[in-house]
C-alpha positions in Angstrom: 0.0 0.0 0.0 1.2 3.5 -0.9 1.5 5.5 2.3 0.3 9.1 2.0 0.5 12.0 4.4 -1.0 15.5 4.6 1.7 18.2 4.8 1.1 21.8 5.5 3.7 23.7 3.4 3.3 27.0 5.1 2.8 28.5 8.6 -0.5 29.9 10.0 -2.8 28.9 7.2 -5.0 26.0 6.1 -5.3 27.6 2.6 -5.6 24.9 -0.1 -2.3 26.1 -1.6 -0.5 25.2 1.6 -2.0 21.7 2.1 -0.4 18.9 0.0 -1.1 15.2 -0.1 2.3 13.5 -0.6 4.0 10.2 -0.5 5.1 9.5 3.0 8.4 8.1 4.0 8.4 4.3 4.2 7.3 2.9 7.5 9.9 1.5 9.8 9.4 -2.0 11.1 7.3 -2.4 14.2 9.7 -2.7 17.1 9.4 -3.8 20.7 6.7 -1.8 22.5 5.3 -0.4 19.3 2.2 -0.8 17.1 1.4 -0.1 13.5 -1.8 1.8 12.7 -4.1 2.3 9.8 -5.2 5.9 10.3 -8.9 6.1 9.4 -10.0 9.6 10.5 -8.4 12.9 11.4 -10.4 16.1 11.7 -9.1 19.5 10.8 -8.7 20.9 14.3 -8.5 24.6 14.9 -5.0 24.2 16.2 -3.8 22.6 12.9 -3.9 26.0 11.3 -1.2 27.2 13.7 1.1 24.4 12.8 3.2 24.3 9.7 6.5 22.8 8.7 8.2 21.7 5.6 9.0 18.3 7.1 6.3 17.4 9.7 3.1 15.5 9.0 0.1 17.6 10.0 -3.0 16.6 12.0 -3.0 16.9 15.8 -5.8 14.5 16.4 -6.8 11.2 14.8 -8.3 7.7 15.0 -6.5 4.6 14.0 -6.9 0.8 13.9 -4.0 -1.4 15.2 -2.7 -3.5 12.3 0.3 -5.2 14.0 1.7 -5.3 17.5 5.4 -5.5 18.5 6.8 -7.7 21.2 6.1 -6.7 24.7 2.8 -5.0 24.0 0.1 -6.6 26.1 -2.5 -3.9 26.3 -3.3 -3.7 22.6 -4.2 -6.2 19.9 -4.7 -6.2 16.1 -8.1 -4.7 15.4 -8.2 -2.3 18.4 -9.3 1.3 17.8 -6.9 3.8 19.2 -6.4 7.5 19.5 -2.8 8.7 19.3 -1.5 11.4 21.6 -2.1 15.0 20.5 0.4 16.3 18.0 1.0 12.8 16.5 0.7 13.9 12.9 -2.4 12.0 12.1 -3.0 13.2 8.5 -1.5 10.0 7.1 -2.7 6.6 5.9 -0.5 4.5 8.2 2.0 4.9 11.0 4.1 3.2 13.6 3.7 4.5 17.2 4.9 3.6 20.6 2.2 1.6 22.3 2.3 3.9 25.3 1.5 6.9 23.0 -1.9 5.6 22.0 -5.1 5.1 23.9 -7.5 2.3 23.1 -11.2 3.4 22.7 -14.3 1.3 22.6 -16.1 1.0 19.3 -19.4 2.2 20.9 -17.7 5.5 21.5 -16.7 5.8 17.9 -20.2 4.9 16.6 -21.8 7.5 18.9 -19.4 10.2 17.8 -20.0 9.5 14.1 -23.7 9.7 14.7 -23.3 13.3 16.0 -21.4 14.4 12.9 
């Protein structure tokens, strides 16, 4: 799968000219105490417009699904829904994260939130 990421190419603006969907760097292998994620949702948060960098993946909030688990991870399993810590760079299709940097959420919470949108 081709990994893609949303990059803000300018500071202080979410103008279309500054937001680019680009190929992301290849993922590193999942290491001990890490999980790989398929990112499925990431809203445009008000704080995102204040962030901009030529090398950082944008998106301070997101929702992902665990696709693989590294050794030593006992609190998460493949298929779990997780929310990465704020500032994760969630505007991407897939990621590797420290297991301690994501929080598992119940599917019923996700369903209720999507009903509100």
